[in-house]
GUTOR-811905 format. One record per residue (C-alpha): residue in one letter; x, z, y. Coordinates in steps of 0.001 Angstrom, whole numbers, plus 500000, padded with zeros to 6 digits. Example, Ala and Ser with C-alpha at 12.3 -4.5 7.8 and 13.67 -1.06 7.14 Angstrom:
BEGIN
A512300507800495500/S513670507140498940/
END
This chain:
BEGIN
M369685240472065076/K368419241662068427/R368997240379071984/N368381241598075654/V367839245175075359/L366882246541078727/F364916249292080732/F362286248868083459/L359049250280084768/S356633247509084760/I354243246034082386/F353315242266082122/V350130240517080701/F350276236924079787/S347483234203079066/I347874230548077940/Q347390227556080063/V346405224093078446/N348155221074079861/A346233217931081314/T344318215608079075/S345897212371077944/K343930210115080488/W346943210951082844/D349556210091080485/N350856206902082432/V350692208394085805/S354461209115085904/D354975205201085089/Y356362203316087922/T357748199929089052/Y360325199131091706/M361238195485093140/W363715194939095600/W366241192412096874/K369651193592095375/D372088192850098043/G369219192948101026/W366919190266102140/R369641188328103996/N372164188036101305/S372762184362100377/A372649185292096466/D369086185809096601/V369092188175093501/F365707190422093259/N365858193327090903/I362975195014089114/Q363110198568087435/T360538200194085761/S360177203499083723/S360915201339080721/Y363118198256081621/G365164196466084175/L365456192940085311/S367882191082087722/F366740187660088608/D368779185072090547/Y365854183272092596/D367451180068093982/D369748179424090854/F366821180004088720/Q368364182373086140/I368106185758084564/N371308187635085042/N370329190983083220/F367102191953081524/G366202194681078733/P365106198086078066/L366585201070079572/A368204203531077135/E367153206241079191/R363816207050081021/Y364607208031084708/S361978209701086813/E360586208034089762/Q362486209897091967/E365770209421090273/A365317205754089957/L364673205582093781/G368371206695094590/Q369982204599091834/D372333201720092682/N372219198372091298/D374704199276088271/V371654200457086303/I370223196961086251/S373696195052086131/E374777196914082907/L371693195663080991/P372088192679078478/A372284189226079601/V369197187068078829/S368560183519079847/I365513181334080204/E364964177659080188/C361685176149081616/S360833172397081051/V358112169993081934/K357860167130079150/S356652163371079770/D356840160544077183/D358496163135075092/V361312163602077282/K362149167167078518/Y363119167960082194/K364392171306082986/V363837173558086052/V367341173683087633/S366678175590090953/A364275177190093226/D363879176294096953/P366896177923098649/D364649179256101374/A363703182557100048/R360453182979102012/N359319180723099227/C360026183521096802/M356658185151097905/L356024188538097435/I352254188785096287/E351601192363095116/S354111195145095384/G353554198967094633/K353470202012092234/F352283200009089137/F352587196321089659/Q354928193905091145/R354453190039091450/R356752187272092780/W355611183555093363/F358004180865093376/E356397178176095568/V358991175315095283/L360833174492091894/N363491171706091519/F363483169915088283/E366060167523086702/T366419163848087862/G363574161808086582/A361104164671085964/P357567163461086538/A356089163832090005/G354142166837090463/K353941170438091898/G355651173398089747/Y355554176933090439/F356732180190088785/Q355504183548088536/V357069186885087618/A354344189639086952/A355593193114086140/W353767196408084990/P355870199506083691/D355610198464080116/R355373194518080107/I356421191674082293/S355284187974082178/F357279184783083193/I354917182016083713/L355808178367084519/F352694176355086221/F352810172578086785/T350497169877087959/P351155166323087601/D350644163773090359/S349635161261087873/T348374161121084127/L351049162156081666/T351306161054077853/D353151162862075270/A353670165544077681/G353754169333077712/L355420172370078828/E358262174302077002/F359766177752077751/T362609179404076007/V364195182964076399/D367677183647074824/F368359187278073980/D371661189015073378/D373368188917070019/Q373190192776069835/Y369544192494069104/S370085191162065665/E366977192323063683/F364097189998063882/V360619191498064056/E357485189613063573/F353511190188063490/A351615187058063320/S352137185464066704/A354079188478068167/K357875188114067667/G360868189934068686/F364541190960068326/A365649194571068073/K368947196603067548/S369682197998064310/S371220201139065446/D368081202491067551/D365204199913067154/S365207199045070821/G364535195667071704/Y361823192998072874/V358413191907071635/I357534188566072909/M354384186380072701/A353236183197074221/E351120183555077320/S349464180257077108/L347797177790074475/G351175177003073451/Q352861178011070190/I355583180325069617/S358603180123067444/C361920181933067099/D365332181105066124/T366851184117064181/T370450182714064387/A370494182067068039/K368277185048068981/S365838182913071115/C362128182254071106/T360530179199072393/V356939178485073431/N355861174885073187/Y352685173784074741/D352004170046073648/I349625167823075559/A348959164375074238/S347322163311077578/W347626165407080798/A345292164421083386/E346358163878087038/G345791166912089134/V345187169388086335/E347263172480086289/K348728173825083046/T350770176731082267/A353342178053079736/G355201181251079494/V355905184415077756/I354678187973077842/V357612190366076925/Y357519194149076115/P361035195524076393/L360965198708074238/R363696201400074161/E362631202544070794/N360157201666067873/C360260198107068551/S359549197123064809/G356740199853064540/R354862198626067952/V354765194925067321/S351389194978065692/E349594197053068197/I351031195058071261/L349654191889069511/L346216193493069025/S346237194853072587/E346822191520074025/L344756189295071879/S341736191700071840/P342187194342074449/P339774197572074572/S336689196665076303/V335679197614079978/S332048197621081321/A331491198254084864/E328473199223087022/Q328270199504090861/L326245202625091711/W326603202639095480/P325734201283097948/V323885198818095724/S323114199285092088/S324615196162090140/Q326353195308087018/L329635194071087455/T331868191361085644/T335060192168083940/S337667189988082269/Y341127190361080710/D343762188359082711/K346580187589079918/N348819185943082368/L348884189138084768/G348452191887082128/F345272193571083720/R341522193957083008/K339914192772086303/I336821194365087534/D335163192154090201/L333910194231093188/R331196193530095797/N330761193576099574/D327178195057100018/N325890196708103067/C329036195648105205/P327324193616108041/G329844194269110728/R331452196797113089/T328883199585113725/N329307203277113831/I327325203724110778/D329629201832108680/N332388204236108931/D330532206310106331/R330071203428103923/I331322204340100415/E331608202304097162/R331173203801093709/V331636202073090402/K331245203738087109/F333196201995084453/T333802202674080833/I336855201755078753/T336280201858074980/N339467201886072656/N338704201301069112/Y342308201253067864/D344434203997066132/F346754204129069003/A346569205111072675/Y346040202386074913/P347267202235078585/A344490200323080400/R345827198508083158/L343191197771085724/C342612195564088748/F339944196228091022/S339622192889092728/K337708191987095726/L337379188809097587/G336305188153101219/V336973192034101795/C334767194306103766/G336947196586106047/I340067195301104695/T342421196844107156/G341638200370105809/I340803200781102199/S341210203975100483/A340461203657096540/I340289206665094369/L339448207278090665/C337196210051090007/D335296211630087168/T331657211186086670/D330891214022089102/N332752212226091510/E335781214459091897/P339112212894092456/L341219212799089303/G344738212348090684/I345362208928089163/P346671206753091804/V345285203332092703/Q347837200901094114/L346502199150097367/S347427195540097841/K345602193029099898/D346048189926102257/W343774188946105224/H345791186162106600/N343409183285105991/S345254180102106941/S345727176664106217/S349065176694104671/G347878175432101308/T348944178298099098/R346656179812096558/F346962183223098126/D345477182904101628/V342428180859101183/Q340248184061101977/S340960187737102176/W341550189651098937/F342081193130097770/R343543194228094451/G343495197862093330/M345959198253090396/S345929201574088355/I346713202587084627/V344415204960082530/T345416205941079338/V342654205876076616/P343338207939073671/A342914206448070188/N339276205867069089/S337903207050072023/S336156206063075310/V336834207133078798/E334074206979081604/L335455207133085125/V334185206271088825/Y336029204144091205/T335402205173094742/S336289203231097825/V335822204107101532/N337027202200104837/G336377204454107883/F335661207905107196/W336426210184104204/G334036212846104614/Q333931214039108379/A337253212305109520/P339028209131109258/A340613208220105890/A344433207709105887/S345755204882103829/H348941203212103262/A348753199647101580/Q351203196855100826/L349852193669103023/C350768190351101552/L352192188223104357/V351363184703102583/G349503183089105415/W351385184853108115/G354930184098107437/G358209185813106055/N356236186577102737/Q358367189687101993/L357389193370101663/W355118194505104621/D353245197677104500/Q350384198727106672/A349026202310107303/S345587202900108699/L343636205842110070/G340114204380109458/S339440200733109089/W339566199329112638/G343018197554112327/E346538198390111600/S347621201919112838/I351401201736111765/T353345198882109914/Y356503199103108047/D358981196215107206/P361856197948104900/D363909194761104768/I363301193649108409/N362186190535106934/L360261189481110293/G363592190239112200/R362304192913114328/S362475196773113077/M361503198840110137/V358535200222112063/D356801197334113609/D353172197225114902/V351646200471116114/R348186200869117582/P346324203775119004/M343012205051117230/M339620205229118647/V340342203750122180/W338387200638123424/N338949197543121432/M341750195174122798/N341023192171125093/K337479193243125830/D335506192992129196/T333020195314127638/P333705198691125992/E333675198131122193/K334285200485119459/W335783200394115916/W338099197352115846/W341584196299116641/T343256197903119504/N346482197079121416/N349907197000119797/V352386199415121341/G355089199205118684/G357760199753117463/C360339202213116092/D363348202050113736/F365093204284111351/L368819204173110657/T370491201432112848/V374202200752112527/F376550198152113972/D379998197112112878/S383066196908115093/N382170193449116420/G378697194512117462/S376846192786114270/K374165194879112963/F374255196164109260/Y371050195263107669/N369850197472104743/S370441196753101251/N368965197874097804/M365750198965099534/K363258200306097317/S359665201797098070/M358368204737096330/Y354600205172096623/S353926208842095915/A350338208812097634/Y348218206042098903/C345286207812100309/P342872209281101680/N344004212500103099/I347744212187103349/T349857209281102566/D353363209536101277/V355833206552100912/T359464206801100786/Y361709203860101744/A365123204474100327/G368514202094100186/T371910201741101555/A373188200648105112/A376607200472106824/N377862198006104044/D376713200519101389/N378601203332103119/I375454205446103903/K372608206041101420/L369151206297103429/S365860207797102556/C363128207475104970/R359804209383103929/T356619208437105880/R353552210255105927/L350109209564107818/L347633212455108210/R343870212163108129/T342648213516111427/D339978212676114156/D342297212834117292/Y345192210352117475/I348005208791115322/R350916210948114411/A353500209924111617/V355724212400109925/Y358942211153109048/D361429212937106918/L364860211398107220/R368015211837105053/Y371142209744105523/D374147210602103236/V377540209069104289/V379495208100100986/G382181205936102750/A383982206227106078/V381994204535108926/T383554204149112588/V381142205023115094/D380854205397118929/A378415207709120778/N378891205554123998/P379917202087122793/S380922198892124657/G378048196707123788/N376962197308120252/N380413197742118946/N380219200745116399/R376901201849117572/I374829204113115625/A371163205561115954/F369665207762113415/F366070207019114934/Q364834204838117681/L361494205282119450/G361299201720120955/S363516199624118881/D366239197055119755/G363964194587118096/Y360596195779118899/N360076197245122509/N358669194616124545/H356161197230126235/N357039198797129414/F356614202329130886/E357643203955134090/M358485207527133136/M360440209215130519/A360487213189129962/R362100215658127655/G361593219245126840/D361244221787124131/E358884224547123039/N359203226385126331/G358046223221128404/L359693220492130542/V363198220172130849/E363172217161133018/E361330213975133843/W362778210701135275/A362343207035135642/P364736205414132962/V367001202618133359/K365588199500131855/G367186196749130121/G370886195952130431/L371488196364126816/S373499199578127454/Y373078203280127455/S371984205098130662/R372279208478128956/T374273209347125863/S374732212717123685/I371855214907125395/A371807218064123569/G368380219516122311/T367550222721124158/G365240224461121843/S363939224711118259/V361459222052118663/N362634219076120971/W360371216421122155/F360497213262124280/S357502211278126165/L357384207569127192/H354332207883129413/Q352837205906132561/A352850202823130172/N351983199593131759/S349267197653129942/K349659193979128953/D345943193861128288/T344459192149131236/S340764192569130108/A338358195261131734/Y338421197641128950/G341206196944126486/A342969200265126284/W346792200979125929/A348527204058124919/N351504206358125503/R354171207150122921/G356301210192122044/L358468211991119520/V358973215553118253/V361848216607116390/R360636219608114193/E363885219950112027/Y367253218831112170/E370627219702110566/G373600217656109626/R377378217303109414/L378898214635111526/G382747213966111630/G383034216709109132/V381494219179111594/V378225221061110759/Q375456220401113347/S372310222207113930/T371548220790117503/P370041217349117668/Y371429214759120151/F369661212133121948/S370478208930123879/V368555206559126149/Y369240202761125566/G367888199808127856/T366351197225125425/N365403193606126493/N363236192768123566/G361274189490124275/G362731189354127735/V360980192745128741/P363265195259130299/S362464198466128859/A364165201548127468/N364027203570124241/V365043207108123026/E367390207558120092/L368260210406117927/S372032209777118184/L375724211375117875/P377022214366119814/S379945212975121922/G383566212904120433/V382396211860116885/T384274208633116202/E384008208475112351/L381579209528109825/K383151210907106772/P382275211004103231/G380057214077102716/D378570213908106393/Y374811213835106465/V371866213841108817/E368437215402107785/A365444215540110239/Q361777215577110542/V360459213355113439/V356873213205114313/Y355860209937115978/V352880210291118095/I350718207647119703/V348368209305122152/P345430207665124312/Q346494207082128071/Y343351208100129672/A340329210294129061/A338084207319129640/D339764205469126917/Y339078207806124029/Y335555207723122519/G336509209820119286/P334878212903118263/N337734215342119105/A336410217526121947/N340000219204122461/L341713216011122687/S339017214765125391/A339661218048127280/A343467217661127152/L343359214104128328/L341228215096131342/S343921217678132295/Y346934215828131393/E346177212078131230/D349003209637131410/G351559212647131407/W354184214273129504/E352034217287128717/M350127215352125987/I353501215240124104/H354499218660124935/R351018219885123649/E351755218130120302/A355172219901119946/T353959223403120652/S350367223646119716/N350780221680116471/D353792223784115570/I352255225412112485/E353412228909111281/V352498229830107674/N352179233206106202/V351753233022102468/I349852235880100938/S349752234579097427/G351864231620096237/E355098230249097455/L355731228055100802/V357316224933099800/S356884223190103259/R355876224480106807/Y355078221165108049/P352708219342106531/T352013222551104941/V352670222681101127/I351988226014099124/K352747226147095549/A349930228161093702/C351518231206091901/G349394234408091264/G346810232533093600/A347030230525096828/E346212232394099920/F347711232105103363/D347396232240107059/L347932229510109619/S348798229951113194/G348422227073115573/G347297223439114868/L345612220494116449/G342821218480114915/F342695218189111080/V346111219648109799/P347034218894106198/V347385221566103597/T348389220794100192/I348201223365097136/T350513222392094246/N351026223624090702/L347327223530089626/P346528223069086041/D343475220821086403/Y342093218425088962/K338718220318089352/G337049223815089425/F338696224837092770/T337342225469096202/L338923225922099477/Q337752228952101595/R338165230062105137/K337551233685106297/V334789233618108837/D333821236922110451/G335134238839107711/S333753236711104864/W335165234204102763/T333285230674103314/D333609227508101479/V335014224608103352/D332829221489103121/Q333544218333104934/S331679216113102746/V329313213329103689/N328828211515100402/G329691214304098080/N333031215428096980/D334730213146099526/F337091215340101557/W340058216227099565/Q342630214345097692/C344162215037094272/D347421213903093049/Y348808214351089589/D352517215158088957/G353480213780085598/Q356937215480085694/S355481218928085938/E351967218034084489/T350292219735087134/F347868218619089939/K347916219071093824/L345180219195095965/S345298218157099694/F343054218925102425/N342885218482106203/V341563221596107825/D340189221885111216/L342406223955113314/D341071223087116907/T340120226309118996/D338549226481122508/G341329225668125131/D343742225121122414/E344313228812122063/R346822229748119166/L344789231727116827/V345496232790113286/S343057231337110521/Q342821232801106936/W342600230478103804/R342606230531100185/L341932228210097241/T339663229848094624/G338594228578091094/V338083229436087583/N341615228185086652/L343525230192089191/P343529233748087389/V346059232394084795/F348762232188087522/E348864235892087936/N350669235949084551/D352663232706084964/I355673234340086151/N357897231307086499/C354904229247087938/D355180226414085706/N351463226513084564/S352283227563081177/V352965231115079495/D355915230797077200/M359423231716076570/G360570230828079951/D358177233431081581/L359476236067079195/F363271235300080285/V362298235794083824/I361298239271083022/T364379240045081011/D366926238041082850/N365925237723086391/W365378241231087393/L367917241586089956/E366297238772091876/R362808240396092116/P362935242781095172/S360052244687093907/L361929246088090897/Q364992247256092928/G365461251000092432/V363336251153089224/L365380249376086848/S367465251628084982/A369511249278082769/H369723245577081759/W371938244427079029/S371581240606078549/F374237240539075951/D375434237126077122/E379203237876077314/G379734236020073716/M382990238068072932/G384823241186073676/A384199244907073387/T382040245452076423/A378614244235077370/G377906244661081113/D374899246165082751/N373186243770085062/S371328246486086818/A372543248371089985/F373882251219087940/E376352249265085994/N376107251367082805/D378348249062080761/V378269249512076908/D381065249663074287/T380170246819071741/T383059247402069296/G381805246922065713/V379186244575066390/A379198240712066150/W378579238210068870/V376505235222067588/E374469232411069223/G371190233610070678/Y367800232120071832/D369379231482075169/D373254231839075323/S374716234579073082/C373538237969071644/V374558240650069420/Y374130241175065557/F373356244158063901/D373851244320060159/G372374247715059437/T375648249620059437/N376625249199063091/A375126250218066521/I375707250474070324/G375511253823071992/V373952254091075449/P375036256339078357/I372458258978078687/S372748259052082456/I370493256158082693/F367648258720081721/D368203261058084488/N365590259919086777/I363108259069083825/S360584261911083563/E356984260568083039/Q356939256835082508/V359436254603080676/T359396250858079423/I361803249545077050/S361852245811076417/L363756243752073937/W364392240349072387/Q364512240359068503/N365088237883065687/G365423239212062092/D367315237009059734/V366420238929056496/I363216240453055214/D363791243588052990/I361245246095054146/T361021247829050765/N364594249074051033/E364991250073054517/H363219250853057769/S364845248760060516/I365656250714063743/A365479248825067074/F366579252039068823/Y366666255837068551/A366804258803070992/T367312262376070469/G367266265774072061/T369753268638072205/D368377269966068907/L368334266359067374/S364630266203068053/R363125262910067947/I362210261660071413/F362283257793071117/L362169255867067934/V361092252245067050/H360849250754063470/L360794247053063595/P359537247116061050/W358972250324059169/Q359226249814055304/N355371249134055139/G355442246126057458/A354122247986060537/V355744248480063715/H356213251857064412/F356777253539068041/V357551257157068473/A357827258421072211/G357729262256072989/Q358024265445071100/D357138269184071301/A356800271861069137/T353612270454067621/G354934267120066686/Y355336263581067927/D353412261029069935/T353253257968067680/L351995254313067619/S351628252192064578/K350336248900063512/A350796246380060746/A352554243083061771/N353028239608060437/S356447238764059071/T356881236211061867/D356615239002064414/Y360075240133063457/H361619237560061338/G362742233989061455/Q361948233365065334/W362809235275068536/N359989237644069735/H359791239742072928/W358760243327072393/T357840245645075114/F357164249487074423/S355805251998077232/K354694255473077652/N352920257284080482/T352957261006080055/T350558261583082727/T347780259223081603/G348687259643077868/S349110255887077493/M351146254229074888/K351359250494074653/I353260247834072459/Y353239244312073885/L354246241198071583/N355259238164073543/G353390239179076478/S350043239977074799/L348817243706074086/F349684244421070516/H348576247954070251/E347608251045072299/T346292254695072256/L345602257434074782/G346119261200074514/N349728260952074276/T351176263538076777/R354261264892075113/P357353264810077061/I359995262325076939/Q362768264302078886/G365963265851077669/I367447262780075998/E371106263563074727/S371578260383072660/F370490256895072598/T371425254291070264/I370490250610069788/G370295249111066409/A370667252321064121/Y370080256090063962/G373205256624065657/V376668255037066061/G378106254960062577/G374658255928061230/G372439254079058826/G369012252530058418/G369655250150060984/L368563246667061831/
END
């Protein structure tokens, strides 16, 4: 049996690449937590979805709606776009929590109806926690304070009841019961770990007690109860009872023992701070929250001085797993009274301080207050991560953290900021360059009632509210912005629903966080990807926006009031624009189109549907009026640049962006904003409509005297253009990066992303400050060096200050590859647009030269590219003489996929299932004849390649013929025995009066029997080379073979000739 006989004129060599080691195995795990129907929905239901399970919890009614393992593992990206049905289709589960006094039980019946008391404490990629600040018990319950906590990791979740009595209780205690669905009928047990599983697939739940209580299960009712009995419960002493649950999609009965062991005696962790002060650190396992806590220090952080910007922490830690199973070490790097809390970048490295690509979730709170909650007594930081430790082994890593600078430029970070102590108590994210206050903040659910992009502050300008010039601290707030904004026919705003946050990269070179959900009563799906870039000039955020219309939405480009109003982006939002400015300007890559004093206030449009004029459109809001009355508190100007835009609106394809200007009155301050808006005449968005745009949000210093940073080009530009539109035009044009890829594949022009494939070499044209460049598809996290060509020589790029501290590594669990992100300095004298040359080198890059499909491994997929995708490879056009894929599956003809269309007659051969689609079957008596015209242009070189799988071994009887070609006198010109009767692969190519050129080598039976193999046979009469390749590797070769290969009169596949014998 053989498949895919084809002719071509190239030889390919392959090598094998080993995938990443197991410490990254849990990087693709994730958690999401969101309000099911939006923050403002009275149902107050929040959902959790992880890579393993889902939960729907009705907060104020205090009940679980749905909870269980997910039958299918969805990727993080897939889960981001899913609706609530994935959760609502899970099994029904119920809980009952009670406090006991005088041996009487009093249930929790509800939580406080104010959902602000459903406090979000931590939220991010790996860990979610909500805290119920107020619980209501049944009538007669003892006076005291009750709380409830839900804490979720990708693989486990805990539900904990807290209670503190106001007076001493007797015959008291706590009780916690979970009732599972009847479909989980099989009881599983290992000591104090219990559970229920399905008999059909062994999916289910493993459950154990969190507290000192005892767990028991009712196998008939499918329930488990934790009882914590307290004979005398002293006044003011808090006690807890709860459950830890592992929802498992498979092997529930097989994992119950390892879960118990990992909870009762988790693998040990030791930690030592190496820098800035050497010190042993304490570690402890928090069973309640499910993590191993490493207590960090605050050494050498005296205050706001320039030298603090280079401060770095390094902590070496070792995880030792003595169990016979791999252990996902859930880690919490914890700090109180936090140094440089506004900007923390946390990175896991190897012991050479090279970033590993294992993310650290950034969660924190600096809102010290007297609110009385346990979460705002002092500032705190918690960095969450998961490191997989193989069975019976240890892993030694280094936790690295910076605040101000990462190498020679301010670090970029994007963290979740807990609002307990401030108010609202829901999700609020805070992105910073450096550690001198917030740079940009995000409120995905608009829980504080303003906009999705709130506080925004310039970087490296004089501190706010100061009569003397001070550096490196909070600057004035010139926010905000908004993404998709939609109003109904009555002028009421549609607030977003089902909002999830995907944290793809936290720090320190380029952040990457996407907020996705639905809008307009679920008729529009929105995705807002946000990125902040490490640089030393000013704040620029890159927003990639995608809105998909799934249901009809009535809209108006010039509405009366807010009726049917829509904006795809707002610079200065309806709810956050209490800043004034005098002038507005717009333009494109060619310069200024117009400048004017906008109409302010009025809650109406002064301009609508302004068509963009170029390939890069920009708006400037300048001559800002500062609200800072101090002598030195600096202000800033704002702008936007639209670098990409496409869409379909009202069923009509759009390639030109449109803009409108709206008069806002936020906070009683008449001002104006700029909106990315509809073209005129569109009255309805139809299913299938969409908008896709890239918007760059820019915050630039207002005056040269305000900026104290190191970027000389920015200082020079401010001297020339301070307080003018030219600063935004400069960003639009000078930072319009052009990329020429010499080796690799261009994934994204801006921010620049290149997929390493056959290397990674590229030219960049343009650029301001430090510009991000990401190289993807790398087989390892280390062993690479970025180089720049300077004066004709390749020079290593080194921006380090503390060693290996200027690039970012991220691991992609889906492809099992790494990506490295750098920020390259592209400033030139006078902002002249020059071409710079770059490449990534390293010991792991040469393997890509043979990785045809660029998937970091060499396997059948690469061979299929060779055999099946020739027509997509421009370099082979004109040299491919024939290509039969034999994938028709039926009929008497097989098509030629080359440009010559030499179809062949397949009468007499059978069609059967092949490795990929169908193939033809040769039984030793049938064959396929090939048109000899395909050899008209072949004189000195030929390569013949085929897929083959033999289903019978009988090499003593017959020599199997793969193909056979003769000349006019029946002379043998080509012949391949696969194998010859002695078990060798025999290749004949060329004949003259003196004999044949032959090449033969013994093969293993698996090389031609029982599996698919790819064989390539080549001959070059000029060099005398004959070669055989097996599955991409050189099998055999000889030189001195110069006999001619011309004059072919007959060519047959599968036998000596059509109707001849001795075939396959």
